[in-house]
C-alpha positions as a Markdown table, in Angstrom:
| # | Residue | x | y | z |
|---|---|---|---|---|
| 1 | Met | 0.0 | 0.0 | 0.0 |
| 2 | Arg | 1.3 | 3.4 | -0.9 |
| 3 | Arg | 0.7 | 6.4 | 1.4 |
| 4 | Ser | -1.6 | 8.0 | -1.2 |
| 5 | His | -4.2 | 5.3 | -0.5 |
| 6 | Ala | -4.9 | 6.5 | 3.0 |
| 7 | Asp | -6.8 | 9.6 | 3.9 |
| 8 | His | -5.6 | 9.6 | 7.4 |
| 9 | Arg | -2.0 | 9.3 | 8.7 |
| 10 | Leu | -0.3 | 8.3 | 11.9 |
| 11 | Gly | 3.3 | 9.2 | 12.6 |
| 12 | Thr | 5.2 | 7.8 | 15.6 |
| 13 | Ile | 8.6 | 8.0 | 17.1 |
| 14 | Ala | 9.7 | 5.0 | 19.2 |
| 15 | Arg | 12.9 | 3.5 | 20.7 |
| 16 | Asp | 11.9 | -0.1 | 20.0 |
| 17 | His | 9.1 | -2.3 | 18.7 |
| 18 | Gly | 7.4 | -2.5 | 22.1 |
| 19 | Gln | 7.1 | 1.3 | 22.4 |
| 20 | Leu | 5.9 | 1.5 | 18.9 |
| 21 | Ala | 3.2 | -1.1 | 19.6 |
| 22 | Ala | 2.1 | 0.7 | 22.8 |
| 23 | Arg | 1.8 | 4.0 | 21.0 |
| 24 | Ala | -0.2 | 2.3 | 18.2 |
| 25 | Arg | -2.5 | 0.7 | 20.8 |
| 26 | Ser | -3.0 | 4.0 | 22.5 |
| 27 | Phe | -4.0 | 5.7 | 19.2 |
| 28 | Ala | -6.4 | 2.8 | 18.4 |
| 29 | Thr | -8.2 | 3.2 | 21.7 |
| 30 | Gly | -8.4 | 7.0 | 21.5 |
| 31 | Glu | -5.8 | 7.7 | 24.2 |
| 32 | Glu | -3.3 | 10.6 | 24.0 |
| 33 | Ser | 0.3 | 9.5 | 23.5 |
| 34 | Asn | 3.6 | 11.4 | 23.5 |
| 35 | Gly | 5.5 | 10.6 | 20.3 |
| 36 | Ala | 2.5 | 10.0 | 18.1 |
| 37 | Val | 0.6 | 12.4 | 15.9 |
| 38 | Ser | -2.2 | 11.9 | 13.4 |
| 39 | Gly | -3.9 | 13.9 | 10.8 |
| 40 | Arg | -5.0 | 14.3 | 7.2 |
| 41 | Pro | -2.8 | 15.4 | 4.4 |
| 42 | Leu | -3.1 | 19.1 | 3.3 |
| 43 | Leu | -2.7 | 18.3 | -0.4 |
| 44 | Pro | -4.9 | 16.0 | -2.5 |
| 45 | Ser | -3.6 | 12.4 | -2.8 |
| 46 | Glu | -2.7 | 12.8 | -6.4 |
| 47 | Gln | -0.3 | 15.7 | -5.6 |
| 48 | Leu | 1.3 | 13.7 | -2.7 |
| 49 | Ala | 2.2 | 10.7 | -4.9 |
| 50 | Gln | 4.3 | 12.8 | -7.3 |
């Protein structure tokens, strides 16, 4: 899957796989998490794929 296929993005910073998984779980359950941000792209998908 390319990034242009998703309308929503999640970006994370983690020291290891365990921390990454914990931040992804927090996001999935709606909890706030340091080191994770989400949002929608500002440009239409076709412009991002170039």
